[in-house]
C-alpha positions in Angstrom: 96.6 140.9 106.1 94.4 138.2 104.6 90.9 137.2 105.3 91.1 133.5 106.3 87.3 133.2 106.5 87.0 133.8 102.7 87.1 130.8 100.4 88.0 132.9 97.4 91.7 133.6 96.7 92.8 137.2 96.6 92.6 138.5 93.0 95.9 138.7 91.2 96.7 141.5 88.8 98.1 140.0 85.6 99.9 142.4 83.3 98.1 143.1 80.0 99.1 140.7 77.2 100.7 138.1 79.5 97.7 135.8 79.8 94.2 136.3 78.7 91.0 134.5 77.9 88.5 135.5 75.2 85.2 136.8 76.6 82.5 134.2 76.6 79.6 134.8 74.2 76.5 134.4 76.4 74.0 135.5 73.7 72.6 132.0 72.9 72.1 130.9 76.5 68.5 132.2 76.8 67.5 130.6 73.5 68.7 127.1 74.5 67.7 127.1 78.1 64.5 125.1 77.5 66.2 122.5 75.3 66.8 119.1 76.9 70.6 118.4 77.3 72.2 115.6 75.4 73.3 112.8 77.8 74.8 110.3 75.4 75.3 109.7 71.8 75.5 106.2 70.2 77.2 106.1 66.9 79.0 103.4 64.8 82.7 103.9 64.9 85.3 102.3 62.7 89.0 102.7 62.4 90.7 101.5 59.3 94.5 101.8 59.1 97.5 100.4 57.3 100.5 99.1 59.4 104.0 98.9 58.0 105.8 96.6 60.4 109.4 97.3 59.4 112.2 94.8 58.9 112.4 93.3 62.4 108.7 92.9 62.9 108.3 91.5 59.3 110.9 88.8 60.1 108.9 88.0 63.3 105.6 87.8 61.5 107.0 85.6 58.7 108.5 83.3 61.3 105.2 83.1 63.2 103.5 82.0 60.0 106.0 79.1 60.0 105.1 78.2 63.7 108.4 79.7 65.0 109.1 82.5 67.5 112.1 84.7 66.9 113.5 87.7 68.8 116.4 90.0 68.4 119.4 90.5 70.8 120.8 93.8 72.0 124.5 93.9 71.3 125.1 95.9 74.5 122.9 94.3 77.1 122.6 90.8 75.6 118.8 90.9 76.2 116.5 89.2 73.7 113.3 91.1 72.7 110.2 89.6 71.3 108.4 90.7 69.2 111.5 92.5 67.9 111.3 96.1 66.9 114.7 96.5 65.4 116.1 98.7 68.2 116.9 97.9 71.8 114.6 99.9 74.1 117.4 100.1 76.6 120.5 101.1 74.6 118.9 102.5 71.5 121.2 100.4 69.3 120.0 98.3 66.4 119.2 94.7 67.2 120.6 92.9 64.2 121.1 89.4 65.7 118.1 87.2 65.2 117.5 84.6 67.9 115.3 81.5 67.5 113.2 81.1 70.6 111.4 78.1 72.1 107.7 77.5 71.8 107.3 77.1 75.6 107.3 79.7 78.2 106.7 80.6 81.9 103.9 82.6 83.6 105.5 85.7 85.0 102.3 87.5 86.1 98.6 87.0 85.3 95.1 88.4 85.7 91.8 86.5 86.1 89.3 88.3 83.9 85.8 88.2 85.3 84.1 90.9 83.1 82.7 90.2 79.7 83.0 92.8 76.9 81.8 93.1 73.3 83.6 90.8 70.9 85.0 88.6 73.7 84.8 84.9 72.7 86.2 83.6 76.0 84.2 81.9 78.7 84.3 84.0 81.9 86.4 83.8 84.0 89.6 83.3 82.0 93.3 84.1 82.5 95.4 86.6 80.6 99.1 86.3 81.4 102.5 87.7 80.8 104.5 84.8 79.5 108.3 84.7 79.3 109.0 82.7 76.1 112.0 80.4 76.5 115.1 82.3 75.3 113.6 85.8 75.6 114.0 88.5 78.2 110.7 90.3 77.8 107.3 88.6 78.5 104.5 88.7 76.0 100.7 88.7 76.7 98.8 85.5 76.1 95.6 83.6 77.0 96.0 80.6 79.3 93.6 77.7 78.9 93.3 74.0 79.6 93.8 74.6 83.3 91.3 75.9 85.9 91.8 79.7 86.4 92.4 79.2 90.1 95.4 76.9 89.4 97.4 79.4 87.4 100.3 80.8 89.2 103.6 82.6 88.5 106.2 80.1 87.4 103.7 77.8 85.7 105.4 76.2 82.6 103.3 76.5 79.4 103.4 75.4 75.8 102.0 77.4 72.9 98.9 76.1 71.2 98.6 77.1 67.6 95.9 77.3 65.0 95.8 74.6 62.3 98.5 74.8 59.6 95.9 75.7 57.0 94.9 78.7 59.1 98.4 80.1 59.6 98.9 83.8 58.7 101.4 86.5 59.5 99.6 87.2 62.8 100.3 86.8 66.6 96.8 85.3 66.6 98.4 82.1 65.2 99.0 81.3 68.9 95.5 80.5 70.1 96.5 80.2 73.7 99.0 78.7 76.1 98.5 75.5 78.1 100.4 73.7 80.9 103.2 71.6 79.4 103.7 69.3 82.4 107.1 70.6 83.4 107.8 71.6 87.0 107.1 75.3 87.9 110.0 77.8 87.8 110.8 79.2 91.3 109.5 82.8 91.8 113.0 83.9 92.7 114.1 83.2 89.1 111.3 85.4 87.7 112.0 88.6 89.8 113.8 90.4 86.9 110.9 89.9 84.5 108.0 91.3 86.6 
């Protein structure tokens, strides 16, 4: 019979050696009882790392320096991935066929950002979107500008806006943002597989 009024569970006997916790050393508790507790610590943090992109990503970064977007096709599914990683995330097979993509795309999904954060150079509010680049099967993230935030919608056709040629590097940041290209919107029914 159990006592249903008790909020404590019944003790369980655990065989010796199956599971145990070390005893807690309480000897210092009295000595630090009068010390004010630390509520927060502010410290400069920096992460420095080297990134080795691999062959597929290297090809992508070199193409983006030339104001081109490239992906790679899965030989089993036919899907084109951008940026390419050299392996299909679906089949696990190498993606050896390079595919030249368009410089335009379609908004698949988006978010209106209303919060500022450190290092942000955007005027609030702004739109961050998943953009399906023409010829690819996986959307990429991008900033949408040159249109009021409340006019952005799924299906909106966009063009990529690039940095000046003299500023081009092997970086995704070569695409400053995406802007409407004047083409008719893509119907939502055609985007269902990309959401």
